N, C-alpha and C positions, 0 to 999 in steps of 0.2 A: 343567377343563383344567389340566394341569401343564406348566410351562415348564422345560425342561432348560437350566440356565445353562452347562453345559459344552459345549453345542453351538456350533459356529462360526457358525451362522446367526444366533444371538442376540447375538453380540458385534458392536460397531461395527466397520465396515470401516476399513482403513488410510487410505482417502481422507477419511473423516469425522474421524478423529483428526488427520490432517495439516491439514485445514482449521481445526479448532479451535486447533491450535498456531499456525497463521498468524494467526488472529484475535487470539490472546493477544499475539503479538509485535507486531502492528500497533497494538493498543490501548496497549501499553507504550511503543512509540516515539512514538505520538501524544501521550500524556501528557507524556513527556519533552520533546517539541518545544514543547508549549504552555507549559511552564515555562521552557524554555531560550531560546526566540526573543525574548520580551520583554526579557530581559537583554541579548541581543545587539543588539537594536534600540536600546535606550537607551544602551549603552556603546560598541559597535563597529559603527556603522551601515554602514561601508564593506565589511564582510565578509558582510552579510546577503544580497546578491544571489547570492553563491557558495553559501551554505548553502541558500537557496531553490532554486537551480538543481539542486544536488546531490540534495536530497531529492525534488524532483519527478521528476528523471530516474530515480532508483532506484525510486520507486514506480511510475512508468510502465513500467519494465522488467518488474517483477513482474506488473503488470496485463496486459502484452502476453503473458506466458507463460500466465496464466490464461485470457485471451480466446482465444488460439490453441488451448488445450486444450479449451475448451468450444465452439470454432468460432463465436465472436462477433466476428470481426475487423472487421465493419462498424461496430461501436460506436465505433471510433476516429475516425470522421468526425463525432463529436459536438462541439458547440461548446466544451465545457469543455477538451478536449484542445488545440484550436486556441488558446484563450485562454491556457492554460499555456505553450504554445510561444511565443506572442507576448510574454508576461511575461518568459520566460527570455531571449529575444533582446533585448528592450528594456532589461532590467536589466543585462545583461552587456556590451552594445555601445553 
């Protein structure tokens, strides 16, 4: 059996390449946050709640977009999203 590499069916779809790009960006941001947040906590503890709230809100925004696209809206009733919201409210107010 011979596979034609010029055929569009054998190439990865745009959705797969977009997901791989999002995974690479998420991994890069996670590594940067793992190296950046300990410095912030040890030096400027008073700005940590704002960084934490901002990063959680940005990540939840992108997760909302993905969950709506895949029709997984009911996963937002999970405990971890409730705990994240409680942490944001408690740390900012």
